[in-house]
Kinemage of the C-alpha trace (Angstrom):
@kinemage 1
@onewidth
@group {chain A} dominant
@subgroup {mainchain}
@vectorlist {calphas} color= white
{ca met a 1} P -3.698 6.215 19.957
{ca leu a 2} L -1.287 4.589 17.504
{ca pro a 3} L -1.426 0.868 16.720
{ca leu a 4} L 1.057 -1.122 18.810
{ca gly a 5} L 3.116 -2.115 15.817
{ca leu a 6} L 3.852 1.523 15.082
{ca ala a 7} L 5.053 2.494 18.522
{ca ser a 8} L 8.657 2.226 17.420
{ca val a 9} L 8.209 3.701 13.968
{ca phe a 10} L 11.179 5.722 12.866
{ca leu a 11} L 10.687 9.343 11.986
{ca ala a 12} L 11.950 10.476 8.659
{ca phe a 13} L 13.649 13.604 9.954
{ca leu a 14} L 15.415 16.165 7.836
{ca ile a 15} L 18.934 14.958 7.095
{ca phe a 16} L 20.589 16.551 4.116
{ca his a 17} L 22.928 15.028 1.562
{ca glu a 18} L 25.090 17.938 0.565
{ca ser a 19} L 26.402 15.914 -2.350
{ca glu a 20} L 22.878 15.488 -3.688
{ca ser a 21} L 21.445 18.873 -2.761
{ca leu a 22} L 20.410 21.094 -5.617
{ca asp a 23} L 20.945 24.817 -5.604
{ca ser a 24} L 17.863 26.770 -6.645
{ca ser a 25} L 19.928 28.412 -9.351
{ca asp a 26} L 20.242 24.994 -11.011
{ca leu a 27} L 16.502 24.620 -11.439
{ca asp a 28} L 14.943 25.064 -14.843
{ca leu a 29} L 12.022 27.133 -13.685
{ca gly a 30} L 10.668 27.781 -17.155
{ca asp a 31} L 9.219 30.967 -18.576
{ca ala a 32} L 6.361 32.909 -17.072
{ca glu a 33} L 5.135 36.426 -16.749
{ca gly a 34} L 6.228 38.335 -13.652
{ca asp a 35} L 9.238 38.281 -11.380
{ca leu a 36} L 10.727 35.039 -10.159
{ca glu a 37} L 10.539 34.396 -6.453
{ca val a 38} L 12.885 31.828 -4.921
{ca pro a 39} L 11.001 29.491 -2.551
{ca glu a 40} L 11.232 30.200 1.146
{ca leu a 41} L 13.419 27.922 3.265
{ca arg a 42} L 10.450 26.123 4.860
{ca asp a 43} L 9.001 25.499 1.407
{ca ser a 44} L 12.158 23.887 0.014
{ca ile a 45} L 13.668 22.119 3.048
{ca cys a 46} L 10.764 19.753 3.491
{ca tyr a 47} L 9.419 16.680 1.743
{ca pro a 48} L 9.129 16.343 -1.182
{ca ser a 49} L 11.670 19.027 -2.039
{ca pro a 50} L 12.761 19.904 -5.576
{ca thr a 51} L 15.937 21.486 -4.204
{ca his a 52} L 17.183 19.112 -1.482
{ca ser a 53} L 17.439 15.367 -0.970
{ca leu a 54} L 16.162 14.195 2.403
{ca asn a 55} L 16.731 10.900 4.196
{ca leu a 56} L 14.500 8.728 6.350
{ca pro a 57} L 16.801 7.969 9.324
{ca gly a 58} L 16.224 5.561 12.167
{ca thr a 59} L 15.425 8.144 14.823
{ca thr a 60} L 12.271 7.315 16.771
{ca phe a 61} L 9.626 9.999 17.246
{ca ser a 62} L 5.872 10.005 17.446
{ca leu a 63} L 4.181 9.545 14.109
{ca thr a 64} L 2.041 12.653 14.494
{ca gln a 65} L 5.129 14.773 15.073
{ca ala a 66} L 6.769 13.204 12.032
{ca ser a 67} L 3.879 13.967 9.732
{ca arg a 68} L 3.606 17.539 10.936
{ca asp a 69} L 7.278 18.348 10.574
{ca trp a 70} L 8.061 16.324 7.489
{ca trp a 71} L 5.753 17.427 4.680
{ca cys a 72} L 5.966 20.669 2.730
{ca pro a 73} L 2.963 22.905 3.576
{ca gln a 74} L 0.252 21.923 1.112
{ca gln a 75} L -1.145 25.432 0.876
{ca lys a 76} L 2.266 26.597 -0.356
{ca glu a 77} L 2.480 24.000 -3.107
{ca phe a 78} L 1.377 25.333 -6.464
{ca ser a 79} L 1.931 24.890 -10.189
{ca trp a 80} L 3.264 21.571 -11.540
{ca leu a 81} L 3.587 18.723 -9.027
{ca gly a 82} L 4.455 15.766 -11.219
{ca phe a 83} L 3.193 13.089 -13.572
{ca ser a 84} L 0.089 10.947 -13.565
{ca tyr a 85} L 1.653 7.480 -13.861
{ca asp a 86} L -0.226 4.408 -15.089
{ca val a 87} L 0.511 1.228 -13.132
{ca ser a 88} L -1.807 -1.146 -15.008
{ca asp a 89} L 1.196 -3.144 -16.252
{ca cys a 90} L 2.450 -3.643 -12.679
{ca pro a 91} L 5.925 -2.086 -12.991
{ca ser a 92} L 8.570 -3.606 -10.751
{ca arg a 93} L 10.116 -1.846 -7.773
{ca asp a 94} L 13.344 -1.321 -9.703
{ca glu a 95} L 11.490 0.100 -12.696
{ca met a 96} L 9.518 2.522 -10.538
{ca thr a 97} L 12.622 3.557 -8.610
{ca ser a 98} L 14.363 4.363 -11.886
{ca thr a 99} L 11.355 6.168 -13.391
{ca phe a 100} L 10.496 8.148 -10.261
{ca gly a 101} L 14.131 9.131 -9.899
{ca trp a 102} L 14.249 10.381 -13.483
{ca met a 103} L 11.036 12.360 -12.975
{ca arg a 104} L 12.546 14.125 -9.998
{ca arg a 105} L 16.052 14.684 -11.359
{ca ala a 106} L 15.191 15.587 -14.954
{ca lys a 107} L 11.853 17.370 -14.507
{ca arg a 108} L 11.820 18.439 -10.823
{ca ala a 109} L 8.709 16.378 -10.085
{ca arg a 110} L 7.732 16.460 -6.436
{ca tyr a 111} L 4.991 13.843 -6.569
{ca val a 112} L 3.796 10.903 -8.630
{ca arg a 113} L 0.063 10.499 -8.973
{ca leu a 114} L -0.826 6.844 -9.543
{ca tyr a 115} L -3.352 5.957 -12.232
{ca gly a 116} L -4.872 2.558 -12.931
{ca gly a 117} L -4.455 -0.457 -10.706
{ca cys a 118} L -2.144 -3.397 -10.088
{ca asp a 119} L -3.347 -6.419 -8.139
{ca asn a 120} L 0.042 -7.950 -7.329
{ca ala a 121} L 0.274 -8.760 -3.630
{ca asn a 122} L 3.372 -6.673 -2.837
{ca phe a 123} L 2.839 -3.869 -5.322
{ca asp a 124} L 1.828 -1.163 -2.839
{ca asn a 125} L 4.874 -1.879 -0.721
{ca asp a 126} L 7.031 -1.627 -3.851
{ca val a 127} L 5.541 1.814 -4.561
{ca ile a 128} L 6.396 2.971 -1.039
{ca glu a 129} L 9.971 1.715 -1.291
{ca ala a 130} L 10.488 3.177 -4.777
{ca ala a 131} L 9.167 6.566 -3.673
{ca ala a 132} L 11.340 6.596 -0.553
{ca gln a 133} L 14.409 5.732 -2.613
{ca ser a 134} L 13.612 8.375 -5.254
{ca gly a 135} L 12.584 11.236 -2.981
{ca val a 136} L 9.069 11.769 -4.335
{ca gly a 137} L 5.686 11.865 -2.657
{ca ile a 138} L 2.841 9.618 -3.773
{ca tyr a 139} L -0.811 10.311 -4.479
{ca ala a 140} L -2.011 6.716 -4.120
{ca leu a 141} L -5.211 5.534 -5.787
{ca ile a 142} L -7.912 2.991 -5.090
{ca trp a 143} L -8.755 1.997 -8.646
{ca phe a 144} L -12.381 1.015 -9.289
{ca gly a 145} L -11.824 0.012 -12.913
{ca phe a 146} L -14.407 -0.171 -15.685
{ca asp a 147} L -15.858 -3.657 -15.226
{ca asn a 148} L -18.326 -2.904 -12.425
{ca asp a 149} L -16.738 -5.559 -10.214
{ca asp a 150} L -15.615 -5.480 -6.586
{ca lys a 151} L -11.863 -5.894 -7.129
{ca trp a 152} L -11.436 -2.389 -5.725
{ca lys a 153} L -12.191 -3.772 -2.270
{ca gly a 154} L -9.077 -5.939 -2.389
{ca arg a 155} L -7.036 -2.999 -3.712
{ca lys a 156} L -8.211 -0.871 -0.817
{ca glu a 157} L -7.393 -3.591 1.717
{ca arg a 158} L -3.910 -4.212 0.295
{ca leu a 159} L -3.065 -0.505 0.176
{ca leu a 160} L -4.161 0.066 3.764
{ca gln a 161} L -2.223 -2.974 4.950
{ca ala a 162} L 0.937 -1.790 3.171
{ca ile a 163} L 0.604 1.614 4.817
{ca lys a 164} L 0.171 0.029 8.241
{ca asp a 165} L 3.035 -2.434 7.769
{ca asn a 166} L 5.677 -0.191 6.194
{ca pro a 167} L 6.943 2.564 8.543
{ca lys a 168} L 8.107 4.590 5.535
{ca ala a 169} L 4.552 4.942 4.229
{ca pro a 170} L 3.531 8.074 6.182
{ca tyr a 171} L 6.600 9.847 4.822
{ca val a 172} L 6.014 9.167 1.136
{ca ile a 173} L 2.247 8.745 0.733
{ca arg a 174} L 0.741 12.210 0.861
{ca ala a 175} L -2.801 11.232 -0.068
{ca val a 176} L -5.048 8.312 -0.943
{ca thr a 177} L -7.543 8.932 -3.731
{ca cys a 178} L -10.889 7.149 -3.539
{ca gly a 179} L -11.384 6.524 -7.242
{ca ser a 180} L -10.501 8.282 -10.481
{ca glu a 181} L -13.748 9.584 -12.010
{ca pro a 182} L -15.944 7.205 -9.999
{ca leu a 183} L -18.922 9.536 -10.469
{ca phe a 184} L -18.523 9.572 -14.239
{ca asp a 185} L -18.113 5.787 -14.297
{ca gln a 186} L -21.039 5.335 -11.858
{ca val a 187} L -19.182 2.776 -9.764
{ca leu a 188} L -21.006 3.692 -6.542
{ca pro a 189} L -23.782 6.095 -5.589
{ca val a 190} L -22.708 9.367 -3.996
{ca glu a 191} L -23.556 8.160 -0.496
{ca gly a 192} L -21.481 5.020 -1.059
{ca leu a 193} L -18.466 7.064 -2.126
{ca val a 194} L -18.854 9.337 0.887
{ca ala a 195} L -18.926 6.281 3.162
{ca gln a 196} L -15.698 5.011 1.583
{ca ile a 197} L -14.021 8.414 1.988
{ca gln a 198} L -15.010 8.565 5.642
{ca asp a 199} L -13.762 5.030 6.284
{ca leu a 200} L -10.419 5.822 4.646
{ca lys a 201} L -10.072 9.008 6.685
{ca gln a 202} L -10.699 7.125 9.898
{ca gln a 203} L -8.128 4.429 9.073
{ca leu a 204} L -5.507 6.855 7.735
{ca ser a 205} L -5.874 9.570 10.354
{ca pro a 206} L -3.185 8.084 12.659
{ca phe a 207} L -0.722 8.297 9.760
{ca gly a 208} L -1.476 11.882 8.762
{ca ile a 209} L -2.425 10.771 5.230
{ca gln a 210} L -5.123 12.792 3.494
{ca val a 211} L -8.057 11.433 1.493
{ca thr a 212} L -9.561 12.842 -1.682
{ca leu a 213} L -11.639 11.839 -4.724
{ca ser a 214} L -10.546 12.630 -8.285
{ca glu a 215} L -13.302 13.671 -10.685
{ca val a 216} L -14.299 15.831 -13.648
{ca arg a 217} L -16.333 18.988 -13.077
{ca ile a 218} L -18.546 18.538 -16.098
{ca ser a 219} L -18.306 18.492 -19.787
{ca ser a 220} L -20.689 17.456 -22.418
{ca ile a 221} L -18.305 14.747 -23.462
{ca arg a 222} L -18.311 11.851 -25.856
{ca thr a 223} L -19.365 8.669 -24.091
{ca cys a 224} L -17.736 5.312 -24.582
{ca ala a 225} L -17.769 1.785 -23.222
{ca arg a 226} L -14.106 1.556 -22.231
{ca asn a 227} L -12.183 -1.685 -22.269
{ca ala a 228} L -10.169 -3.140 -19.376
{ca phe a 229} L -7.283 -0.777 -20.125
{ca gly a 230} L -9.515 2.298 -20.068
{ca ile a 231} L -9.272 2.703 -23.836
{ca cys a 232} L -12.238 3.684 -25.928
{ca thr a 233} L -12.187 1.815 -29.248
{ca glu a 234} L -13.802 2.821 -32.525
{ca gln a 235} L -16.385 0.081 -32.017
{ca thr a 236} L -17.536 1.404 -28.642
{ca lys a 237} L -17.631 5.160 -29.287
{ca thr a 238} L -20.965 6.916 -29.397
{ca leu a 239} L -21.878 10.479 -30.209
{ca thr a 240} L -24.292 10.768 -27.300
{ca gln a 241} L -23.357 13.728 -25.147
{ca met a 242} L -24.124 13.923 -21.471
{ca pro a 243} L -23.121 15.928 -18.399
{ca ala a 244} L -20.531 14.204 -16.272
{ca gly a 245} L -18.829 14.213 -12.917
{ca tyr a 246} L -19.553 16.572 -10.041
{ca gln a 247} L -22.154 18.719 -11.778
{ca ala a 248} L -24.067 15.737 -13.112
{ca his a 249} L -24.681 14.756 -9.477
{ca asn a 250} L -25.936 18.112 -8.184
{ca asp a 251} L -22.383 19.263 -7.396
{ca thr a 252} L -22.022 16.548 -4.709
{ca pro a 253} L -21.718 18.843 -1.668
{ca glu a 254} L -21.389 15.690 0.466
{ca ile a 255} L -18.171 14.725 -1.330
{ca phe a 256} L -16.703 18.230 -1.217
{ca glu a 257} L -17.361 18.274 2.519
{ca ala a 258} L -15.913 14.796 3.114
{ca val a 259} L -12.590 15.095 1.254
{ca asp a 260} L -9.498 16.686 2.790
{ca phe a 261} L -8.769 18.564 -0.430
{ca val a 262} L -10.389 18.888 -3.851
{ca ser a 263} L -9.086 16.882 -6.812
{ca leu a 264} L -10.474 17.599 -10.252
{ca his a 265} L -9.752 16.820 -13.893
{ca ser a 266} L -9.578 19.549 -16.521
{ca phe a 267} L -9.606 18.698 -20.226
{ca gly a 268} L -10.251 21.702 -22.440
{ca phe a 269} L -9.812 19.482 -25.496
{ca phe a 270} L -13.279 18.018 -24.902
{ca glu a 271} L -15.087 21.358 -24.651
{ca gln a 272} L -17.709 21.790 -27.359
{ca asn a 273} L -16.089 25.051 -28.465
{ca ala a 274} L -12.484 23.801 -28.265
{ca thr a 275} L -10.053 25.035 -30.921
{ca thr a 276} L -6.364 25.252 -30.082
{ca ala a 277} L -4.549 24.523 -26.845
{ca asp a 278} L -3.656 28.121 -26.052
{ca asn a 279} L -7.368 28.955 -25.907
{ca ala a 280} L -7.984 26.341 -23.196
{ca gln a 281} L -7.111 28.890 -20.513
{ca ile a 282} L -10.785 29.810 -20.206
{ca ser a 283} L -11.968 26.285 -19.393
{ca thr a 284} L -8.995 25.670 -17.089
{ca arg a 285} L -9.767 28.735 -14.995
{ca arg a 286} L -13.462 27.858 -14.967
{ca asp a 287} L -12.674 24.398 -13.606
{ca val a 288} L -10.368 25.865 -10.961
{ca arg a 289} L -12.937 28.407 -9.815
{ca tyr a 290} L -15.542 25.656 -9.606
{ca gly a 291} L -13.271 23.659 -7.307
{ca leu a 292} L -12.488 26.685 -5.154
{ca glu a 293} L -16.152 27.626 -4.843
{ca his a 294} L -17.444 24.189 -3.922
{ca gly a 295} L -14.412 23.263 -1.852
{ca arg a 296} L -15.019 26.331 0.320
{ca gly a 297} L -11.403 27.156 0.924
{ca lys a 298} L -9.943 23.676 0.600
{ca lys a 299} L -6.816 23.101 -1.449
{ca val a 300} L -7.522 22.384 -5.141
{ca val a 301} L -5.321 20.027 -7.155
{ca ile a 302} L -5.847 19.383 -10.868
{ca thr a 303} L -5.005 15.696 -10.784
{ca gln a 304} L -5.443 15.100 -14.519
{ca thr a 305} L -4.925 17.561 -17.347
{ca gly a 306} L -3.402 17.482 -20.802
{ca trp a 307} L -3.936 17.836 -24.537
{ca pro a 308} L -3.508 14.966 -27.024
{ca ser a 309} L -1.068 14.775 -29.903
{ca asn a 310} L -3.524 12.544 -31.780
{ca thr a 311} L -7.091 11.267 -31.468
{ca asp a 312} L -6.360 7.550 -31.577
{ca val a 313} L -8.178 7.077 -28.269
{ca trp a 314} L -10.818 9.800 -28.019
{ca lys a 315} L -12.159 12.239 -30.574
{ca ala a 316} L -12.902 15.856 -29.745
{ca asn a 317} L -16.437 17.160 -29.348
{ca ser a 318} L -15.574 20.236 -31.393
{ca pro a 319} L -14.801 19.990 -35.119
{ca asn a 320} L -12.286 22.800 -34.615
{ca ala a 321} L -10.223 21.132 -31.881
{ca ile a 322} L -6.727 20.344 -33.134
{ca ala a 323} L -4.730 17.402 -31.798
{ca ser a 324} L -1.015 17.475 -32.610
{ca ile a 325} L 2.394 17.433 -30.964
{ca glu a 326} L 2.545 21.189 -31.434
{ca gln a 327} L -0.802 21.649 -29.664
{ca glu a 328} L 0.219 19.354 -26.827
{ca thr a 329} L 3.344 21.473 -26.355
{ca leu a 330} L 1.332 24.701 -26.492
{ca tyr a 331} L -1.088 23.391 -23.874
{ca phe a 332} L 1.577 22.959 -21.224
{ca gln a 333} L 3.069 26.315 -22.165
{ca met a 334} L -0.384 27.789 -21.565
{ca leu a 335} L -0.455 26.211 -18.110
{ca asp a 336} L 2.957 27.697 -17.374
{ca arg a 337} L 1.571 31.141 -18.217
{ca gln a 338} L -1.066 30.577 -15.521
{ca cys a 339} L 1.627 30.341 -12.844
{ca arg a 340} L 0.667 33.620 -11.162
{ca phe a 341} L -3.005 32.648 -11.178
{ca phe a 342} L -2.117 29.237 -9.749
{ca lys a 343} L 0.113 30.792 -7.107
{ca thr a 344} L -2.539 33.280 -6.007
{ca asn a 345} L -5.111 30.502 -5.637
{ca arg a 346} L -2.649 27.805 -4.474
{ca ile a 347} L -3.510 25.526 -7.391
{ca ser a 348} L -1.351 22.509 -8.216
{ca trp a 349} L -1.534 20.256 -11.256
{ca phe a 350} L -0.388 16.894 -12.589
{ca ser a 351} L 0.281 16.197 -16.275
{ca his a 352} L -1.788 13.299 -17.592
{ca val a 353} L -0.311 11.006 -18.610
{ca tyr a 354} L 3.386 10.090 -18.328
{ca asn a 355} L 3.729 7.640 -21.218
{ca asp a 356} L 2.039 7.247 -24.606
{ca ala a 357} L 2.169 3.463 -24.186
{ca thr a 358} L -0.656 3.547 -21.664
{ca leu a 359} L -2.819 6.235 -23.276
{ca pro a 360} L -1.834 6.830 -26.914
{ca gly a 361} L -1.514 10.511 -27.779
{ca trp a 362} L -1.722 11.814 -24.227
{ca gly a 363} L 1.753 10.978 -22.959
{ca ile a 364} L 4.634 13.339 -22.353
{ca met a 365} L 6.905 10.467 -23.363
{ca tyr a 366} L 6.697 8.152 -26.343
{ca gly a 367} L 6.032 4.498 -25.647
{ca asn a 368} L 9.726 3.728 -26.193
{ca gly a 369} L 10.719 6.035 -23.329
{ca thr a 370} L 11.990 8.985 -25.364
{ca glu a 371} L 10.596 12.475 -24.835
{ca lys a 372} L 7.810 13.427 -27.216
{ca ile a 373} L 7.662 17.139 -26.409
{ca asn a 374} L 9.872 19.752 -24.806
{ca phe a 375} L 8.428 19.569 -21.305
{ca asn a 376} L 9.987 21.625 -18.512
{ca pro a 377} L 7.015 22.963 -16.532
{ca arg a 378} L 7.310 25.708 -13.974
{ca ile a 379} L 7.417 24.766 -10.321
{ca tyr a 380} L 7.770 28.349 -9.032
{ca cys a 381} L 7.015 31.877 -10.122
C-alpha cells in the first residue's frame, strides 16, 4: 500500500521530444572488436535513454506501474553507464543540472553515481530536480565518511525524506547505495550493514528503488588514515598491506544475499603485479567473475574504476605500475575492448572520478573543467 501523500503521484510516462531526440547514427559508440549492434527499441525508448529525451508529464498512474514501465531493463544495460561524481563541495542545483546535462549530451552518460556526501538540508531534492531536468538516472549514496561518526544517519534520513516528498524521485533515482567501501573503512560490522540494507529495502520498496552496497573485492593495498576529504596525505601513508573489502570479511554472503544487485570497485593500479593500464584486463575480469560468482546471478555493476595520471594521492603497490595521462587513456581504451565480455555478462561500469579537483590524478576532467583525456567510452557493441 502506498503512503497517502503519494496517491496522486504523477507517472513519468514516455513522451518524446522530437527536437531533442538523438538518432543512433549520431552516437559516438567508440571502437571495439566485433560487429556493432544497434540497441533494441525497448532498450533505447526507456529511462535513462542515450538516444531519446523523455518527459515526466502530469498523468496520474500507480507508482508500481510507473516504475515497471519507465526504467530501461537493468539486465540489458552494459558497458559504460556514467561518471562517479563527488558532491563533497555541495554543488548547487544549477551547477548539477549543467554538469549532468553535459555528461549526457557530450558523453552519452545514462547515470550519475554520487560519491561523497553533502549535509545541506535541501541537497537531495536538488539532485532529484537536476537529474530530472538533465535526463539522467541517479545512483544515490549514503555516505559514511572517514571520521567514525554518526552523521550518516542524518544523510540517510534526509535522502529517504526527499524521495518520499518529491514525486519525481522514483523516476530518476535508480538505486540507493548503503556506503562506499564501508567494509574497508570498518564503519559498521557486517550484520549492521545488512540491517541497514534491509531497512532501506523495506522503505524504498514502494518506490521501486533498488538497494546495493559498493565495495572492493580485495587487494593487498596500501593503507592510509584518510582526511575528511578522503585524501591520503604523505604524512598518513603506511606501507602495511592488508586484505580489504568483501574477501577480508569471508566474502560476506549475507551482504550478497541482501543487496538487489552487486556493486564492486576494480582498481588494477593497486595490484601488486601492476605494470601498465592495458595489462589491467586480467584483474578487471577477475573482479567481475568474483561478483558474478558471489552474486549468484545478480546484476554486477563496477561502481568505481579508473587509472591515475599521477600518484599525488595514492602510490602504487607495484614498483612497475606507471601513472600518467597516457596510461589513464589506455585504461579506458582497455575497458572499451572488454565490451563483448561486458555484454555477455551484462556488466556495467562507472568511471571514477569525474573531476581532478576532488581526487587529484583520477579525474577525467581537470580541476578547471577542461577535458584531461580523450574520453568517449562505448555504450554499445
